[in-house]
Residue frames as a rotation matrix with the C-alpha (Angstrom) as fourth column:
MET 1
0.092 0.081 0.992 29.41
-0.550 -0.827 0.118 33.18
0.830 -0.557 -0.031 46.69
ILE 2
-0.426 -0.246 -0.871 30.53
0.610 0.633 -0.477 32.20
0.668 -0.734 -0.120 50.17
THR 3
0.262 0.526 0.809 28.54
-0.410 -0.699 0.586 33.31
0.874 -0.485 0.033 53.21
ILE 4
-0.796 -0.337 -0.503 28.99
0.318 0.474 -0.821 32.97
0.515 -0.813 -0.270 56.93
THR 5
0.236 0.922 0.306 26.20
-0.138 -0.280 0.950 32.96
0.962 -0.267 0.061 59.50
LYS 6
-0.918 -0.390 -0.072 26.34
0.045 0.080 -0.996 33.62
0.394 -0.917 -0.056 63.22
ILE 7
0.066 0.970 -0.233 23.38
0.395 0.189 0.899 32.79
0.916 -0.152 -0.371 65.48
PHE 8
-0.873 -0.261 0.412 22.42
-0.205 -0.570 -0.795 34.92
0.443 -0.779 0.444 68.47
HIS 9
-0.067 0.850 -0.523 19.90
0.763 0.382 0.521 34.34
0.643 -0.364 -0.674 71.26
TYR 10
-0.959 -0.194 0.206 18.40
0.022 -0.779 -0.627 37.15
0.282 -0.597 0.751 73.30
GLU 11
-0.309 0.864 -0.396 15.34
0.943 0.224 -0.248 38.00
-0.126 -0.450 -0.884 75.38
MET 12
-0.991 0.065 0.115 13.05
-0.043 -0.983 0.179 40.92
0.125 0.173 0.977 74.65
ALA 13
-0.314 0.941 -0.126 9.53
0.737 0.158 -0.657 42.04
-0.599 -0.299 -0.743 75.53
HIS 14
-0.994 0.096 0.052 7.21
-0.043 -0.785 0.618 44.13
0.100 0.612 0.785 73.41
ALA 15
-0.210 0.978 0.022 3.57
0.457 0.118 -0.882 45.08
-0.864 -0.175 -0.471 72.93
LEU 16
-0.777 0.010 0.630 1.80
0.616 -0.199 0.762 45.91
0.133 0.980 0.149 69.70
HIS 17
-0.788 0.428 -0.444 -0.11
-0.120 -0.813 -0.570 49.17
-0.604 -0.396 0.692 69.98
ARG 18
-0.097 0.911 -0.400 -3.78
-0.849 -0.285 -0.444 48.83
-0.519 0.297 0.802 68.93
TYR 19
-0.849 -0.194 -0.492 -3.26
-0.429 0.797 0.425 45.24
0.310 0.571 -0.760 67.81
ASP 20
0.066 0.995 0.078 -6.47
-0.931 0.033 0.364 43.17
0.360 -0.097 0.928 67.80
GLY 21
0.541 0.077 -0.838 -5.09
0.051 0.991 0.124 40.12
0.840 -0.109 0.532 69.60
ALA 22
0.862 -0.164 -0.480 -3.14
0.507 0.285 0.813 38.96
0.003 -0.944 0.329 72.63
CYS 23
-0.079 -0.988 0.136 0.07
0.981 -0.102 -0.164 40.63
0.176 0.120 0.977 71.41
ALA 24
0.333 0.248 0.910 -1.44
0.111 -0.968 0.223 44.00
0.936 0.027 -0.350 72.36
ASN 25
0.995 0.007 0.104 -0.35
-0.104 -0.051 0.993 43.09
0.012 -0.999 -0.050 75.89
ILE 26
0.187 -0.978 0.090 3.23
-0.974 -0.196 -0.111 43.30
0.126 -0.066 -0.990 77.09
HIS 27
0.933 0.023 0.358 4.82
-0.082 0.985 0.149 39.90
-0.350 -0.168 0.922 76.54
GLY 28
0.141 -0.974 -0.176 8.26
-0.807 -0.216 0.549 38.51
-0.573 0.064 -0.817 75.90
HIS 29
0.965 0.034 -0.259 10.03
-0.199 0.736 -0.647 36.18
0.168 0.676 0.717 73.53
SER 30
0.220 -0.938 0.269 13.27
-0.021 0.271 0.962 34.24
-0.975 -0.218 0.040 73.46
TYR 31
0.818 0.116 -0.564 14.52
-0.506 -0.320 -0.801 35.44
-0.273 0.940 -0.203 70.08
ARG 32
0.152 -0.791 0.592 16.92
0.546 0.567 0.617 33.63
-0.824 0.230 0.518 67.77
LEU 33
0.763 0.008 -0.646 18.65
-0.413 -0.763 -0.497 35.97
-0.497 0.646 -0.579 65.30
GLU 34
0.309 -0.651 0.693 20.64
0.732 0.628 0.264 34.53
-0.607 0.426 0.670 62.39
VAL 35
0.624 -0.216 -0.751 22.98
-0.398 -0.915 -0.068 37.00
-0.673 0.342 -0.656 60.71
THR 36
0.425 -0.434 0.794 24.45
0.747 0.663 -0.037 36.09
-0.510 0.609 0.607 57.32
VAL 37
0.516 -0.360 -0.777 27.15
-0.453 -0.885 0.109 38.13
-0.727 0.296 -0.620 55.61
THR 38
0.720 -0.349 0.599 29.19
0.664 0.597 -0.450 37.75
-0.201 0.722 0.662 52.46
GLY 39
0.695 -0.579 -0.427 32.40
-0.577 -0.803 0.148 39.17
-0.429 0.143 -0.892 51.06
ASP 40
0.536 -0.610 -0.584 35.63
-0.452 0.377 -0.809 38.17
0.713 0.697 -0.074 49.44
ILE 41
0.895 -0.339 -0.289 37.78
0.445 0.660 0.605 35.57
-0.014 -0.671 0.742 51.14
ILE 42
0.677 -0.732 -0.084 41.01
-0.670 -0.659 0.342 37.10
-0.306 -0.175 -0.936 52.40
THR 43
0.947 -0.317 -0.060 43.80
0.225 0.784 -0.578 35.54
0.231 0.534 0.814 50.34
ASP 44
0.333 -0.861 0.385 46.81
-0.629 -0.507 -0.589 37.44
0.702 -0.046 -0.710 51.71
THR 45
0.429 -0.193 -0.882 48.84
0.400 0.917 -0.006 34.69
0.810 -0.350 0.470 53.40
ASN 46
-0.705 -0.708 -0.036 50.36
0.386 -0.342 -0.857 37.27
0.595 -0.618 0.514 55.75
HIS 47
-0.293 0.699 0.652 46.94
-0.677 -0.633 0.376 38.42
0.676 -0.331 0.659 56.98
PRO 48
-0.893 -0.102 0.437 45.91
-0.420 0.537 -0.732 36.82
-0.160 -0.838 -0.522 60.30
LYS 49
-0.014 0.965 0.262 42.40
-0.432 0.230 -0.872 36.21
-0.902 -0.125 0.414 58.89
CYS 50
-0.608 -0.294 -0.737 43.64
-0.793 0.176 0.584 34.53
-0.042 0.939 -0.340 55.69
GLY 51
-0.926 0.285 -0.248 41.02
0.183 0.912 0.367 32.14
0.330 0.294 -0.897 54.34
MET 52
-0.407 0.797 -0.446 38.12
0.760 0.024 -0.650 33.94
-0.507 -0.604 -0.615 56.01
ILE 53
0.065 0.532 0.845 35.48
0.671 -0.650 0.357 36.36
0.738 0.543 -0.399 54.84
MET 54
0.072 0.028 0.997 35.26
-0.621 -0.781 0.067 37.72
0.780 -0.624 -0.039 58.35
ASP 55
-0.891 -0.379 -0.251 36.20
-0.013 0.573 -0.819 36.36
0.454 -0.727 -0.516 61.74
PHE 56
-0.030 0.936 -0.352 33.09
0.573 0.304 0.761 35.05
0.819 -0.179 -0.545 63.55
SER 57
-0.117 -0.057 -0.991 34.19
0.966 -0.240 -0.100 36.91
-0.232 -0.969 0.083 66.68
ASP 58
-0.960 -0.202 -0.194 34.28
0.145 -0.951 0.272 40.18
-0.240 0.233 0.942 64.70
LEU 59
-0.530 0.845 0.072 30.75
0.036 -0.062 0.997 39.52
0.847 0.531 0.003 63.40
LYS 60
0.051 0.513 -0.857 29.65
0.912 0.326 0.249 38.80
0.407 -0.794 -0.451 66.96
GLN 61
-0.569 -0.342 -0.748 31.06
0.669 -0.721 -0.179 42.14
-0.478 -0.603 0.639 68.10
CYS 62
-0.959 0.239 0.153 29.27
-0.061 -0.699 0.712 44.00
0.277 0.674 0.685 65.27
VAL 63
-0.149 0.968 -0.203 25.90
0.257 0.236 0.937 42.50
0.955 0.088 -0.284 66.19
GLN 64
-0.090 0.046 -0.995 26.52
0.993 0.080 -0.086 43.01
0.076 -0.996 -0.053 69.89
ILE 65
-0.826 -0.301 -0.476 27.20
0.359 -0.933 -0.033 46.72
-0.434 -0.198 0.879 69.34
ALA 66
-0.899 0.435 0.038 24.47
-0.203 -0.494 0.845 47.28
0.387 0.753 0.533 66.75
VAL 67
-0.049 0.972 -0.229 21.62
-0.290 0.205 0.935 45.35
0.956 0.112 0.272 68.34
LEU 68
0.166 0.234 -0.958 22.13
0.566 0.773 0.287 43.26
0.807 -0.590 -0.004 71.44
ASN 69
-0.805 -0.510 -0.305 23.62
0.541 -0.416 -0.731 45.85
0.246 -0.753 0.611 73.78
GLU 70
-0.830 0.530 0.175 20.41
-0.545 -0.837 -0.048 47.84
0.122 -0.135 0.983 73.42
PHE 71
-0.066 0.942 -0.330 17.65
-0.801 0.147 0.580 45.30
0.595 0.302 0.745 72.76
ASP 72
-0.380 -0.085 -0.921 18.60
0.253 0.948 -0.192 42.31
0.890 -0.306 -0.339 74.92
HIS 73
-0.409 0.347 -0.844 16.32
0.911 0.207 -0.356 42.20
0.051 -0.915 -0.400 77.99
ALA 74
-0.979 0.141 -0.145 14.53
-0.137 -0.990 -0.042 45.38
-0.150 -0.021 0.988 76.89
LEU 75
-0.053 0.992 0.117 10.87
0.657 0.123 -0.744 46.29
-0.752 0.038 -0.658 76.64
VAL 76
-0.953 -0.292 0.082 10.24
0.234 -0.536 0.811 47.71
-0.193 0.792 0.579 73.16
LEU 77
-0.011 0.988 -0.153 7.19
0.687 -0.103 -0.719 49.87
-0.726 -0.113 -0.678 72.57
ASN 78
-0.028 0.153 0.988 5.83
0.875 -0.474 0.098 52.06
0.483 0.867 -0.121 69.80
SER 79
-0.874 -0.444 -0.200 6.53
0.484 -0.756 -0.440 55.70
0.044 -0.481 0.876 70.69
VAL 80
-0.486 0.764 0.424 2.85
-0.217 -0.575 0.789 56.59
0.847 0.292 0.445 70.20
VAL 81
-0.140 0.401 -0.905 2.06
0.842 0.530 0.104 55.10
0.522 -0.747 -0.411 73.64
GLU 82
0.710 0.560 0.426 0.38
0.279 -0.780 0.561 57.66
0.646 -0.279 -0.710 75.90
THR 83
-0.054 -0.800 0.598 2.68
-0.308 -0.556 -0.772 59.97
0.950 -0.226 -0.216 77.88
GLN 84
0.227 0.168 0.959 1.31
-0.967 -0.080 0.243 59.07
0.118 -0.982 0.145 81.31
CYS 85
0.996 0.088 0.017 1.75
-0.089 0.996 0.030 55.38
-0.014 -0.031 0.999 80.53
ILE 86
0.421 -0.907 -0.002 5.38
0.212 0.101 -0.972 56.02
0.882 0.408 0.234 79.59
ALA 87
-0.087 -0.443 0.892 6.10
-0.739 -0.572 -0.356 57.77
0.668 -0.691 -0.277 82.90
SER 88
0.606 0.402 0.686 4.60
-0.770 0.515 0.377 54.89
-0.201 -0.757 0.622 84.85
LEU 89
0.950 -0.276 -0.147 6.56
0.191 0.884 -0.426 52.29
0.247 0.377 0.893 82.90
ARG 90
0.189 -0.941 0.280 9.83
-0.077 -0.299 -0.951 54.18
0.979 0.158 -0.128 83.37
GLN 91
0.133 -0.088 0.987 9.30
-0.955 -0.276 0.104 54.12
0.263 -0.957 -0.121 87.15
GLN 92
0.688 0.277 0.671 8.96
-0.540 0.813 0.217 50.36
-0.485 -0.512 0.709 87.17
PHE 93
0.763 -0.386 0.518 11.28
0.563 0.790 -0.241 49.15
-0.316 0.475 0.821 84.42
GLY 94
0.200 -0.807 -0.556 14.79
0.074 -0.554 0.829 50.17
-0.977 -0.207 -0.051 83.51
ASN 95
-0.786 -0.618 0.010 15.38
0.008 0.007 1.000 49.20
-0.618 0.786 -0.001 79.92
ILE 96
0.319 0.917 0.238 12.53
0.501 0.050 -0.864 50.56
-0.805 0.395 -0.443 77.81
ILE 97
-0.844 -0.537 0.018 13.08
0.256 -0.372 0.892 51.40
-0.472 0.757 0.451 74.16
PHE 98
0.307 0.918 -0.252 10.59
0.120 -0.300 -0.946 53.52
-0.944 0.260 -0.202 72.26
VAL 99
-0.742 -0.503 0.444 10.70
0.451 0.115 0.885 53.10
-0.496 0.857 0.141 68.50
ASP 100
-0.471 0.557 -0.684 8.86
-0.605 -0.768 -0.209 55.05
-0.642 0.316 0.699 65.80
TYR 101
-0.431 0.360 -0.827 7.35
-0.669 0.487 0.561 51.87
0.605 0.795 0.031 64.37
GLN 102
0.707 0.650 0.278 5.17
-0.698 0.580 0.420 48.97
0.112 -0.491 0.864 65.48
PRO 103
-0.215 -0.936 0.277 7.72
-0.955 0.261 0.140 46.59
-0.203 -0.235 -0.951 67.09
THR 104
0.879 0.464 0.108 6.77
-0.403 0.846 -0.350 43.53
-0.254 0.264 0.930 65.05
ASN 105
0.332 -0.762 0.556 9.32
0.382 0.647 0.659 40.95
-0.862 -0.007 0.506 64.05
GLU 106
0.427 -0.103 0.898 9.27
0.902 -0.028 -0.432 42.34
0.070 0.994 0.081 60.51
ASN 107
0.859 -0.056 0.510 9.85
0.004 -0.993 -0.117 45.97
0.513 0.102 -0.852 61.53
LEU 108
0.738 -0.647 0.193 12.52
-0.272 -0.025 0.962 45.01
-0.617 -0.762 -0.194 64.03
LEU 109
0.299 -0.636 0.712 14.39
0.750 0.618 0.237 43.23
-0.590 0.463 0.661 61.21
LEU 110
0.620 -0.044 0.783 14.28
0.599 -0.617 -0.510 46.36
0.506 0.785 -0.356 59.05
ASP 111
0.891 -0.276 0.361 15.74
-0.429 -0.771 0.471 48.36
0.148 -0.574 -0.805 61.95
PHE 112
0.595 -0.685 0.420 18.35
-0.029 0.505 0.863 45.72
-0.803 -0.526 0.281 62.80
ALA 113
0.506 -0.407 0.761 19.49
0.857 0.342 -0.386 45.48
-0.103 0.847 0.522 59.17
LYS 114
0.729 -0.220 0.648 20.29
0.075 -0.916 -0.395 49.21
0.680 0.337 -0.651 59.11
ARG 115
0.800 -0.404 0.444 22.07
-0.575 -0.304 0.759 49.01
-0.172 -0.863 -0.475 62.44
ILE 116
0.557 -0.598 0.577 24.16
0.288 0.790 0.540 45.97
-0.779 -0.135 0.613 61.55
LYS 117
0.645 -0.298 0.704 25.12
0.723 -0.062 -0.688 47.31
0.249 0.953 0.175 58.11
SER 118
0.811 -0.282 0.513 26.55
-0.268 -0.958 -0.103 50.42
0.520 -0.054 -0.852 59.78
THR 119
0.608 -0.593 0.528 28.97
-0.626 0.051 0.778 48.34
-0.488 -0.804 -0.340 61.88
LEU 120
0.791 -0.293 0.537 30.29
0.441 0.881 -0.169 45.94
-0.424 0.370 0.827 59.24
PRO 121
-0.121 -0.916 -0.383 33.80
0.070 -0.393 0.917 46.49
-0.990 0.084 0.111 57.91
ALA 122
0.111 0.059 -0.992 34.41
-0.893 -0.432 -0.125 47.57
-0.436 0.900 0.005 54.31
GLY 123
-0.587 -0.351 -0.729 33.95
-0.741 0.597 0.309 44.77
0.326 0.722 -0.611 51.82
ILE 124
-0.934 0.354 -0.048 31.47
0.337 0.829 -0.446 42.85
-0.118 -0.433 -0.894 53.99
SER 125
-0.619 0.784 0.046 27.79
-0.579 -0.495 0.648 42.91
0.531 0.375 0.760 53.01
LEU 126
-0.589 0.573 0.571 24.80
-0.398 0.410 -0.821 41.92
-0.704 -0.710 -0.013 55.07
LEU 127
-0.912 0.198 -0.360 22.97
-0.255 0.416 0.873 39.32
0.322 0.888 -0.329 53.02
ARG 128
-0.030 0.930 -0.367 20.23
0.051 0.368 0.928 37.96
0.998 0.009 -0.059 55.26
LEU 129
-0.804 -0.010 0.594 18.68
-0.591 -0.084 -0.802 38.22
0.058 -0.996 0.061 58.70
ARG 130
-0.120 0.798 -0.591 16.32
0.038 0.598 0.800 35.60
0.992 0.074 -0.103 59.99
MET 131
-0.812 -0.123 0.570 14.71
-0.522 -0.282 -0.805 36.16
0.260 -0.951 0.165 63.36
TYR 132
-0.367 0.654 -0.662 12.65
0.456 0.747 0.484 33.58
0.811 -0.124 -0.573 65.19
GLU 133
-0.294 0.397 0.870 10.09
-0.744 -0.666 0.052 35.02
0.600 -0.632 0.491 67.59
THR 134
0.492 0.358 0.793 9.02
-0.727 0.671 0.148 31.51
-0.479 -0.650 0.591 68.62
ASN 135
-0.330 -0.653 0.682 10.37
-0.173 0.752 0.636 28.07
-0.928 0.091 -0.361 67.76
SER 136
-0.255 0.325 0.911 8.04
0.792 0.611 0.004 27.86
-0.555 0.722 -0.413 64.77
SER 137
0.788 0.568 0.237 7.64
0.608 -0.655 -0.449 31.50
-0.100 0.498 -0.861 63.62
PHE 138
-0.216 -0.895 -0.391 10.23
0.622 -0.434 0.651 33.69
-0.753 -0.102 0.651 61.98
ALA 139
0.932 0.286 -0.224 10.61
0.018 -0.651 -0.759 36.66
-0.363 0.703 -0.611 59.66
GLU 140
0.104 -0.914 0.393 13.43
0.836 0.294 0.462 37.05
-0.538 0.281 0.795 57.17
TRP 141
0.756 -0.051 -0.653 15.12
-0.303 -0.911 -0.280 40.10
-0.580 0.409 -0.704 55.65
SER 142
0.162 -0.772 0.615 17.39
0.768 0.490 0.413 39.76
-0.620 0.405 0.672 52.65
GLU 143
-0.241 -0.394 -0.887 19.30
-0.224 -0.867 0.446 42.15
-0.944 0.306 0.121 50.45
C-alpha cells in the first residue's frame, strides 16, 4: 500500500462546556493536521497525474474546502451554550461555529474525517488523520 500525507497548520479557539479544568475557558491552539490518503497509483502514461495516487495540490484543495475554510481562525463551541451567551459572543466575534458535540480534539477528528471523505475523488480513501493540539499532544483517527 502506498499512502501520501499532507500537513496543514491552522489556528482555532474553543472551550469545553462543563469541563473540570482550564479548558472550560475560551482558549486557542495552533493546530497541526496530518491527512493521509491511499489509492491506486495512476499508471496511464497519458494521464497528467501518472505515477501519483493523488496530486498534493488536489488533496490540499479537498481539505481546504472540507475543513479549513470554516474552522481556521474560528471559535468552536458546543451548541448547548446558553442562548444569551451566544448572542453576546456573536456581537463581539465574527467566526463562531456551534457544533453538536464537545469540541475536543477527538470529536473534531471524527467530524473532519466525515467532511474530508465527502470531498475526496473516487478511488481515494482517507486512511488516517492526526491532529496536534499542542507540540506534544495529538489525537489520531484511522480507518
